C-alpha positions, -999 to +999 in steps of 0.1 A: +426+075-703+435+056-673+464+060-646+497+053-668+485+083-689+484+103-656+518+097-649+531+106-683+511+138-687+523+145-652+557+140-660+553+161-692+538+190-674+565+189-649+595+187-675+583+217-695+565+244-674+565+261-646+546+279-620+555+292-578+536+273-552+534+292-520+507+307-498+491+302-465+459+283-449+446+317-443+422+340-457+413+376-469+442+376-493+455+406-508+483+412-537+501+444-538+521+432-571+511+410-597+527+378-592+522+340-595+513+315-568+509+278-568+479+276-585+474+302-611+491+329-631+484+363-616+496+384-642+469+411-646+477+425-679+469+413-711+504+406-721+529+385-698+550+406-677+586+416-688+610+388-681+633+395-646+668+394-652+687+370-629+700+403-602+663+413-601+651+376-594+656+381-557+642+415-553+611+405-572+606+374-550+607+396-517+585+424-529+556+396-539+533+404-510+504+378-504+480+387-475+476+354-453+453+358-421+447+395-432+482+402-429+508+410-457+533+381-461+561+378-490+549+348-510+579+329-502+575+329-466+542+313-466+540+273-461+510+261-479+491+264-515+472+291-526+457+303-560+455+339-570+429+343-600+437+376-614+415+403-631+430+390-663+421+349-657+382+364-644+378+384-680+388+355-699+367+335-683+339+360-686+347+360-721+336+319-725+308+320-696+292+336-670+293+309-649+308+321-616+326+287-610+338+278-642+373+301-638+378+279-605+375+246-624+399+256-651+428+274-627+423+255-592+440+222-589+415+199-571+383+219-580+355+200-596+344+203-631+319+230-632+278+219-631+272+249-658+241+256-636+233+275-606+238+243-584+271+234-573+261+199-557+293+178-569+315+205-569+340+202-547+375+213-537+401+186-526+369+163-521+353+185-495+329+215-496+346+249-498+336+281-483+328+311-507+334+346-493+327+378-508+353+403-496+358+380-467+324+374-458+310+341-457+281+332-485+280+296-475+252+281-454+267+251-437+238+246-414+218+238-447+240+236-476+215+242-505+244+241-529+236+274-543+260+294-527+284+305-557+264+330-573+259+358-554+272+387-575+281+395-612+311+383-619+322+419-635+325+434-600+353+410-592+389+422-592+408+388-584+396+355-564+419+341-538+416+304-530+435+284-503+435+249-506+431+227-478+408+222-448+412+256-426+402+269-393+412+306-403+374+317-412+354+297-387+330+271-399+328+258-433+362+258-451+363+218-451+381+219-484+393+252-487+386+289-489+373+307-518+376+346-514+362+366-545+374+400-540+355+430-552+371+459-578+376+494-563+385+528-576+425+530-577+435+557-606+430+595-598+403+612-615+371+601-630+367+569-652+334+555-667+330+523-686+306+506-707+302+472-724+279+448-737+280+412-745+262+389-770+263+350-770+248+324-795+247+288-799+231+294-833+198+283-822+166+310-822+164+306-783+202+301-774+209+338-773+228+355-745+229+391-739+240+418-713+251+451-704+274+463-677+291+496-667+309+509-638+318+543-624+350+550-603+363+582-589+395+590-569+408+618-555+409+646-523+413+613-500+380+597-513+373+570-539+340+558-552+332+527-573+299+516-587+290+487-609+257+475-624+251+444-648+220+431-665+224+397-682+196+379-701+204+341-709+183+317-733+183+278-733+218+261-739+223+231-761+247+202-764+271+195-791+245+172-807+218+201-809+197+189-780+183+215-755+200+205-723+177+197-691+166+224-667+183+212-631+163+204-606+182+227-581+179+256-605+198+263-639+217+292-653+201+288-685+167+305-689+172+333-664+177+371-659+204+383-637+206+417-621+233+431-600+242+467-585+276+471-562+288+502-545+319+506-525+332+542-514+363+548-492+380+576-476+416+580-462+423+602-433+444+608-403+483+617-406+497+601-434+463+586-446+469+560-420+434+551-417+405+542-437+369+539-435+353+518-465+313+510-471+301+485-497+268+474-503+260+445-532+224+435-544+221+406-567+193+389-583+194+354-605+155+345-614+145+320-638+122+333-665+099+293-663+098+292-700+111+256-701+106+228-681+130+195-677+119+161-695+138+129-689+159+114-712+173+078-714+199+068-693+199+034-708+199+045-747+222+073-737+198+102-744+203+130-721+179+148-702+161+178-719+139+210-720+109+218-737+088+252-737+056+256-719+041+243-687+054+213-668+024+188-661+030+160-635-001+139-631-023+172-649-009+197-625+012+225-637+044+226-613+068+250-634+075+280-610+102+307-614+135+301-588+157+325-579+189+336-561+185+369-543+217+379-521+222+413-505+256+425-484+266+455-465+298+459-449+318+486-433+353+480-431+379+505-406+418+501-408+444+520-389+480+513-399+495+533-367+480+514-338+506+508-313+531+499-340+508+476-359+479+477-380+440+470-368+416+463-392+378+459-383+347+449-404+308+446-394+288+432-418+250+421-424+242+396-453+207+382-464+204+353-488+172+337-500+175+307-527+142+295-536+141+262-557+118+252-588+081+240-582+075+207-572+044+185-564+064+155-550+054+135-517+072+158-497+055+186-503+017+172-499-006+182-471-041+171-473-053+204-448-040+228-474-049+207-505-059+172-517-031+151-521-009+150-554-020+185-562-003+208-541+027+225-558+054+243-538+091+256-538+116+251-510+138+282-502+166+285-481+172+316-463+202+330-445+208+360-423+241+367-411+257+398-388+291+397-381+321+413-372+357+405-385+388+420-364+426+416-370+455+433-352+491+426-367+524+437-352+559+433-369+591+429-347+570+419-319+591+415-291+622+406-313+632+415-349+612+397-378+586+382-355+551+388-369+524+385-342+487+388-352+459+384-333+420+391-333+383+379-324+355+373-348+316+370-339+288+358-360+253+353-358+239+329-385+203+322-387+192+297-415+159+281-422+143+262-449+106+268-456+081+254-480+076+292-495+041+292-513+024+280-484+047+294-458+056+261-442+084+249-419+106+225-433+141+233-417+133+252-386+152+285-379+185+273-366+207+304-350+243+296-348+263+320-325+301+320-324+330+338-309+362+326-323+395+343-310+427+336-326+465+339-324+492+337-352+529+341-353+554+338-378+589+338-374+617+346-401+652+328-392+673+337-422+662+312-449+637+300-426+602+309-419+582+293-388+544+299-384+521+286-359+490+295-339+452+285-331+419+294-334+393+285-308+358+282-321+332+286-293+296+285-307+259+271-303+232+265-324+197+271-308+167+252-325+131+260-308+104+237-309+089+227-341+063+204-360+080+186-389+059+184-424+027+163-432+050+135-451+073+135-422+040+129-401+039+160-385+056+149-353+066+176-324+100+180-321+117+193-288+140+218-296+174+227-277+210+240-278+241+224-297+273+236-283+307+234-301+340+242-286+373+234-302+406+246-301+420+245-338+459+248-342+480+250-374+520+249-377+542+255-409+577+255-421+592+270-449+629+266-463+644+289-489+674+268-503+684+294-527+685+294-565+645+299-564+642+266-548+622+263-514+602+236-496+574+237-470+554+215-451+521+223-427+493+210-405+463+224-398+428+216-382+395+227-397+361+229-384+327+229-399+292+219-390+272+190-410+245+200-429+220+200-398+189+211-416+186+176-438+185+152-404+161+181-385+134+180-413+139+141-418+125+135-383+095+112-385+088+096-350+075+113-318+098+118-286+126+131-306+145+160-298+173+183-314+199+174-288+196+138-291+202+134-327+240+123-329+243+130-365+248+168-355+281+162-343+307+188-355+335+180-386+371+177-375+397+173-398+434+171-400+452+187-426+488+179-436+507+189-468+541+192-481+553+209-511+583+218-532+588+250-554+608+267-578+609+305-593+630+313-619+634+340-647+616+324-672+588+306-651+580+285-621+569+251-609+550+240-578+541+206-564+521+202-530+510+165-518+481+165-488+464+140-468+429+153-450+409+130-424+381+132-402+368+108-379+335+117-384+328+129-420+296+142-434+283+133-470+248+132-487+231+105-504+194+102-517+172+078-500+160+055-530+125+053-514+114+087-504+140+105-532+151+127-504+185+138-491+200+117-459+228+125-443+260+100-439+283+103-410+314+083-415+351+084-415+365+102-444+403+100-458+413+124-488+447+124-503+461+142-534+485+161-555+482+192-568+506+204-599+509+239-612+532+255-640+542+286-661+566+289-687+576+325-702+595+316-732+593+351-746+576+382-741+549+374-765+544+339-751+529+324-718+522+287-715+501+278-681+491+241-668+471+230-641+472+191-630+456+174-598+450+140-587+425+134-559+416+099-539+389+098-513+379+069-490+354+059-461+340+030-447+312+007-457+282+023-437+272+046-408+285+038-375+313+017-390+346+031-382+372+008-398+383-001-424+385+031-446+388+015-476+354+022-499+356+045-525+341+081-525+328+089-559+319+119-579+297+136-556+328+142-537+358+136-554+365+151-587+379+134-614+418+141-622+425+167-642+449+186-664+443+222-680+470+239-700+467+274-721+488+292-744+490+329-747+502+351-776+506+384-773+521+394-810+513+433-803+502+455-774+470+456-790+460+421-801+465+389-777+446+355-780+448+323-755+440+287-770+430+265-738+426+226-733+406+210-706+409+171-699+393+153-673+402+116-668+384+083-669+376+067-637+362+034-628+355+022-592+334-009-588+336-005-552+321+031-548+281+035-541+270+041-564+294+021-587+313+045-610+326+038-644+329+075-656+340+088-690+365+119-689+367+144-719+390+170-737+377+204-744+390+236-763+385+269-759+396+303-775+396+338-767+408+367-788+410+403-776+419+435-796+421+470-783+412+495-807+429+528-797+406+557-787+375+534-789+376+503-768+384+466-764+366+439-782+370+403-773+360+371-789+350+338-771+346+306-782+336+280-755+339+241-765+358+252-798+355+218-819+319+212-805+326+180-786+296+160-771+302+147-739+283+140-704+292+161-674+310+136-650+283+142-619+259+132-646+272+100-653+259+087-617+223+078-614+209+108-590+179+128-592+171+146-626+209+148-632+215+134-667+229+161-686+248+167-715+275+194-714+274+227-736+281+223-771+299+254-790+292+287-776+305+320-793+304+355-774+315+388-785+322+413-760+329+451-763+339+474-737+348+509-738+367+532-714+363+573-711 
């Protein structure tokens, strides 16, 4: 399906449905009332929200609060695009799959198709890497991005997900394509509440079973609230629609794994009028492969996808099969005071540790004859990251004059990231110590129907790398350490004009900042006499993001459309060296443009229709150190296929609801990209049905890939490394949850 079909479907979407598009290029978003933003429905109940009367529309619009930059703002006063993915959206996604990014692919314009693995290589947002946060705390590792940062907690702990579209400096480094903030649950209802649930899933093969048990305890009373949740999930192998096992990813799979999670949050309100709050959270997450299956190559020329077979993985007579894992730990202490010099102070201190171990390998890059004969040494690379940080924010409404909001703060972080060959305890990427202090100021002024906003963040950081020696594969050369300093002031401005009758328009400009994947060039040094400070590939990535949009919010729905342009003079992307089969870092100018559209129609109290459309286009230059022209197409590693996602939710009774969804990605042919592309899209359907049994619990049925469509994942349609995977075939899941 080519571009003419895109236009037709896009016009149909805009002509028949509607949703709102308002939010900010800022983070730690919170909603105080169910609403819809540009990108996703935020109705938190199974049934659609009651329709507002015309007299109630304006009051509703004002009461819908979204926290941009950690400060509450009405949704129609923020310039930009934000998705608020509600608890209902998360639960519907969980009914279909345990994939942590699947819900993003279905609800966020510009987000790539889910890889259906633990690896997010090829999953981008608006053509760039997104910054993943958990309660505002970074999970991403920009210094050595291993593409494994999206699996850090069980999704049952998540209340909602808030997504900022476009490059942003609001959270420091890493938000090239946007910010994705997973917000955890907390106790909200008085008294003691206990929830228990289980899940069974199958593709009707003996080894395809998925089962899990989850539960949580919540208590609220006497100024104290407590929430604890635990989860255990056991996954079997997965099959495509033709009944062939899907291959194990070279960067770790979700299939054939065990997942465990424990989450605790305790808080207390105190002070006059309970204006102060102290809140402690802790999360422990571990997803480990069972190593029961190994990858087996398919045949790309014959269209036979990679598969998996049980038993050891023998390469030249050596068994390389080893279990891989994600191990994330996080602790945070948050203090807030709503009565400080007429404003609100919020301070969070946190510590996080992340260990991401990859599958076993006896490739050339793992060998060292001083340890074992060449070709026999098996090792596993592991990315380790330790973070300690401070987040602060002070907001003051009516600062100096009426309707002028001031927000100031300082964020500080220490991030040490390294990559080791874990089984032999060798340095592959040396410890990179990043220290940053980021002061910022943001102001927003309401002038009747117009809201002006603007501010800046100054990112002042440095990376310290000590002397180190590369691996035998890189000639065991000594590299002189050093400091890399990064200092950038990153402004943003925005304008929203409310035109009346539910219409508004907005425009915004912001600068973003990130560091390239520093670990790649550091581990690839293979000639003597080099130093960290002499590597030009390590310069920062600065990007300009411009966006305009228009929105309408009415009694029976809403619609939002935005167009954006992102440009970086020195971008950052990965490629695979055809000789070494190792990653190399490309530094070239990058220009990305796109269109996002979302829509919602609440035709009756028992029917709701939602739609999402996105079109993304990326261009770069023909090679490193080539500045013009910026006309070479970027491929699927960076730029997702255009997509259209629609769903209809029916609620015939208070106890019963079901949703039918359609997810389409469009074909794309690019002879000029590297490698050349001729990617075939696909259309998938899914079904969820939920029934509440009085005094017992809720039963949910989920069917992913309803019609068992065979397809290849988009990223698999380019010749990369061990990536020729078909998508999952029909998967049926049944969940039961009881509350008491």
